[in-house]
N, C-alpha and C positions, 0 to 999 in steps of 0.2 A: 449637645447626646447628652442625655443624665443619666446618672446611674445612681440607684436604688438596693437598699436589702429587704424581701420578705419578711415578716414578722413571723410565720411559722419554723424559720431556716431552713427548709427543703430547699427554694429557690432564692438562689442569691445572682450578685454581682448582673444586677441587671441593666442594662443600657436599652436606650431608646434611640430612634435617628425615624427618618421620613427615604423613601427611594419613591421617583418617580419614574414616567414614561422618558427615555431617549429621545425621542422628538415631539416637536411641539404643536397639541394640538389646536387646531384653528380656530384662531379668534374668538368671539362670541359665539362659540358652540356650544347647547344646550341639552339638555336629555331629560325629556319630560317622561314618571314616570307614568305606567298603566294604572288602572283604577286598581286592580288585583297588586302594583307594588306597594300600593298608598294604605290599604289593609289590611296588609301586613306589615307596617312600616313600625310599628311599636314590639315586635318581633327580631331575635335574633338567632344566628346561629351559632354556636362553638363547635370547630370541629379541632380532633387531633392527630396525626398522624404520629404511628411512632414507630421510625426506623433502626434495623439494627446499628455495629456498627462502622462495616462497611459504607454506608451511605453520604455522611458526612465527612467522614476518615479526613485526616491532616486539610482539612478545608477554615480558614481564614475565611471572619465575616465579611473581607472585602472582595472574595472572592466566590464565599455566597453570592451576595448583592450585584456582583455584575454583570449575569444575561441576566437579572430580574429588570434594568432597565429597556432590557430588547422585548422580553414578556409582557412588561403593561403597556407597550406600542398599541398593543391591541385591545386594554383594557381603557380609555380614555372615561368611560364613568366612573366606576370602581375607584377611579383616581382622582372625580373631582368632588364636588362639597356642597352640600345643600343649600337654595336659595329659597326664598319665599315672593310668587308672583303677588300685582297689587291687590287680586282679591285675595291672597293669600295661600295659594294650593301648590305645594312645594314643587320642586323641580329642581336637576342637577346642573351647576354649573361643570364646566367640562376645564379643567382650568390649571388640572394635572401639579395636583399637590399632591398625589399620590397615595400612598399606602403606608400607616404606622409598621418599622421595621423592628421589633424587640428582640433581644440576645437577654439570654439568660444560663444558668449553669443549675446543678441540680446535683446532693451530695449522697446521692444512691444510684444504687447500676437501675438500667429497665426493667429486669428481672426484679430487682427487689421492688419495683415501684409499681407493677402489673399485678404484682404476690401483694400488694395494700389490702387489693376490692373494696377501694372507699373513694367511691363516685368526688367526694367534697374537694378528697385533692384535688382532683381533678382541676379544678378552678386555677389554681397554681401554673396551668403550662397551655392557660389562653387567656385573653382580654378578656375582661369582662365590662369591656367599655360600651357607653351605650352613647347614641348622638343626641348632643345638647348637654345647655343650654343654650349653648350657639353656634346655628346650623351651621356658621361659615364658615368654623373652623373644628369641625366632627370629622373624622377620618369616618369613611365608611367599610373600611379593610382594614384589619391587624395581624399583620403573621408574627407568633412568638417561635423563635427556635431554641428550646433548651438541650443544654447536651447533658448526657447523665454521667455520671464516675467513669461506665466498662467504654464510651464514647458513643452510644448510642444514640441518637436523637428523640424529640416529641416535635414535629413542626404544626402550631398551634395556629387557626386559622378561625377571627371571629369577622364574620360578615352582617351585613344590616341586608334581612330579610325583602329590604324595599328594592334592594339591584338585583334581588332572584332566589328561586329554591333549592331545595339541597341538591336534587342534580347540576343546577346553574353553577353551584359554590364546588362542585367537583369536578367541572369543567373547568373550572377559573385555574384552579390546584392542576390537574394532566398537563395542560399546556405547557406550566412553570415546568415540569416534568421535559417538555418532548423541550423546548429553547434548551436545556444545560444536557441532552442530549445531543444539541447540536446540528439538530433535523430542523433547526428555521425555527421561527416562533408558531409554528402546525396551521392547521387552518385557521384562514378569517373569523375570529369569534362576534355574530351579529347583533344586534339588539333586537328586542320584541317590539323599540318603533326606532327610527334613524334618529343621528345626530342632525341636531337642526345650529340653522346661524343663524342669528339675530344679528340687528345692530343694536347702539348701546342703549338707543332709547327708544325701543322697544320694548315690550315685556312677554314670556312667552304666552305662547295657546294654551287657555284653560279647559283641560278638558273632564270628560261626563263619564256616567258610568262607576263610581266607586262600588267597591265588594263589602259587605261586610259580612261579621254573624254578631258580634252585641258589640253594640256601643260603652267605650266607658269616656274617662274623662271632663272633662279635656284635659288637655297635659303639656297642649303650647305648644313651646320649642325644647322640651324635655322630655324625648322619645321615648319612653319606657312604662307598662302597667305598674303602680304599684299594687302588688296585691293582696289579700285580707290577711293572706296570714304565708307563713314560711312555706315555700316549696323548695322540695330535695330531690335529685336524681337518681337513681337505684339503678343498677343495668346488668343483668345478665346473659347469658350463652344457653342455647338451644341445640343441641345434638342432630345431626340428621335423623340418629335413630329415634330418639324424644319426639321429632317433628313428622316423624314415618307413623309413630304408634296412636300418638295426639290425631293424626288423620285417617289414619285405620278405624280412632274411635267414635269418632266423629261421624264416619263414612256407611256406617253400619246397613242406614236404612237404603242403602243404592245410589244416595247425594254423596260427592265427589267436593272436598271444599280445597282452598289454596292454603299456604301457607297464611298469609295474613290470617286468610278469613278466622282459619282453626285456632288460630292465634290468639285472633283481638276477641272469640267467641268466649274464651276461660279467662280470659283475664276481664271481661266485661262483667262476667258475672262477680271472679272474685273479688273485684271494687265494688260494685253492688249489694254484696256480704256483706262487705267493710262499711260502709254506710247506712246501711238498713230501710227496713219497707216505707217504701214511700219517697224514697230520694227522686231526687232530678235525674239517677243514672237512664232512666226507662230511654234517654235522648242518645244518639252518640255522632260526630261527628265522624268522615270518613273523608281524608286525604290521601288522593294519588296521583301519580301521574298519570298526564292527561295525554291519549292518544290522539284527541282532537284538537284538542287547542294545541299541542305542540310546535312550535316550530324549531324542525333542528338547526343544531348550530347555533342557539342564541341564548343569552344569559334575560330568561324571564321569570317569572312566578306563571308556573303553566300547571300549579295543579289543580285537581279537579273536585271541588266542595259537595259532596250529598251528603243527607242526613237520614238515621235510620231512627224509627218510633216505637218502641214496644208499645199495646195495649194490655201486656199484663208484668206481673212482676219478675224481673228479668232474675229474682235472685233464687228464685223457684224455676225457673226455667229449665232443660236439659243442655248444655254446648251446642249439641246439635241443630235445636231449635232457634240458636242465637247467632249458629253460621247461617244459617237457613237464611233468616231476617237480612243477616247483611249481605247475603247471596243476591239476596231476590227485592228487596224491599228498600233499599236506596234511592234519595229520590233527589235527585240531582236539582242543588239550589242555586244556580251559577245564574241565570237567569232570572231569577225573583231577585234573587238579594242585588243584581246590577238594579233592577226598577226601583227598591229601596231607596238602593246606596246614590242614585241617578240626583234625587234631591239634595244630594249634603254636596257633590260638587270637590271631593277632597278634603273638605275644613276641617269632618268632624272624626275621633280617636274611633278603633274599633281594637279588636283583637279574634285574632281566627281560634291560636290554639288553645284549651281549657276553657271555651266559652261554653261549649257542650265539652263530656268527654272525649274525648281525641282522638283517632287513629290513624297513625299518619304511616302511611308504604314508599319504603326506601329501601327496598330489598334491593331492586334494580339498579338504586346509587352503583357508578364506576370509582366508588372509591378507591379500592384496590389497586385502580389503574394508575392512582400517581408513582409514576417510575420516577427515580433520583438515582442516576446513574448506575443503571442498572440495579437499582435494588429496590422491593415492592414494601410495602409498609408490611411490619409481625400486624399489628392493630390497629384499629378505627375506634375511633369513639364519637359522637356525638351526642348534643344538648340542643334545646331551644330556651332562649331565656325572654319574659313575657309573657309564660305559659296562664292561663286561668285559674281560678280555682279547684275548677272541676278535671283539670289535670289530660295532661298527654302520655301517649304511649308510641313507641316512633320500633319498631320492626327494618329492620339494619340485615345488611348480609352478613352470613359468619367470618367467625375467624379467617385470615389467612390458612390455619390448619384444623378447622373445622366448616368447610367449604360450602359443605351437603346443609348446614344446621343456619340458626341464625342468631340475631345477636340482638336483644328485648332492651330497651331503657324507658323506661319507667319516670313519668316526673307528676309528682302529688302533692299535695299535701306534708308536711316534714312529718306529724303527728299519725301518718295513714302508713309509713314507709316499712316501720316492721310489722306491722300488722299485713300490710299487704303481701310479706314475705310469708309471713304464715301461712296464708293462703295458697300462693304457688306452691309451697311445699307441701301442702293438701292432695294438690293437682298434681304432684309428680313433676314439678316444672324445674323444684329450683330440689338441690342436696342439704 
C-alpha cells in the first residue's frame, strides 16, 4: 500500500491497494476482445458517482472492500491483464490480478465541490491511468473512493474501453450495489465472447474483423493517443423545460425530434460557427446503443456507429435542418468499417471518439441505479479520455433532481471551450 499527497491540495492521504475475485479463475483462462473492443482500446471512460453522507457513513476501508471480493467473482476479465499473441493481437489473461483500489480524502464538502463548476477538478476524483507501457502490469479498472469533509463520497471508476462501453461500465457498478445489498452477486454477467481455456503452450486464436474510424499511431504498448492540442471538458445541465422548448422550436414543421437529436443539432451548429466556413464539421459521427447487436446482460462494446454528411455549410443551416439530417441521413458504418479493418487483424491503432465530431448518446445509461446501502447518487459525471481533436459531445441522463432534463458533456480543444460557452448562451442553453 502506498500513500501520497496531490499537488493541488484538494485531495490528500491517497492510498493504493488491489482487490481481486474471492474465487480462483480456472487456469489458463483467456478472453479475446472483439474487433470493436480493440477499435476502442485507446479510449477510457472516467465515471464519478457522488453520494450523500448516508451511503458510506461509518464504514472503514476494510468493510467497504469486503463485499468486493464476492462482486468481482462475476468479472474475471476486468480483473485480468493484457498480453499479446505471437502475431501481436492483444488478449486478456484472466489471472485474478484484480482492480486497483484508491482511497483519498478531500478538504471540501460535497456541496462545495459541486458548486465549483470546474470540470478540471474532477480529474482528481478518478484515476487518469492508461494501459501501458507494460501491458502485463496495467490494471484495466481502477476505483477511487474520495471522502468529503461532510461525509459525502465520490466513487470514481476508471474503465478501459476495451472492456465495454458506458452501458457495460454502469452494469459493472450496479452489480456492486446489488452485492452490498446482500442480495447475492446479482444475475451472472456474461461476456460478448466466452472465456477460453488454453494450454500453456498454445496461443489464443487470432480473431478477424477489427473496427475503426481513424488510424493513429502506432502507439505500441502505450495505449493512448497523444492529441495535437490540449483537450478540455465542460459540462452543463439542460432542464426539462429547456429541452421541451428546444424540441418544440425544432419541430415547427411537423417533424418530431428526440432530445438527443435536438441537442446534437444545436451543438453541431455551435461548433461549426466556432471553427468557421470550410471546417471539417460537415461530417459527424453518431454513437448510440445498439438494439440489433446488444446482448442482454453482457459486458461489450455494442454501440452502433453511423456517420452523417452534410452537403451544405453547417453554420448557415437551421437547427431543424440539422436535426432532420441526424434523424434521416445517418449511414450505418459497421459493415463498411469491418471490411476495411478486416485487413488489419487487430494489430493497428485507431480512435473512434473525436475522429469526426462525435455525438454519444448515453441518456439511457443506468448510472443512477447504482445503489449503495439504499442510497442512490445525487449526481453523476462521465468523460472520455483519448478523444481526437474534432471533439466529442456526450448526452447523459439529467441529475437526480432534474431527471426530465439532460446533462451534456463536451470534450473539445481547450482553446474552444470559452467560445463554445458563448455560442450556447446565444442559443439559450447556458445561463
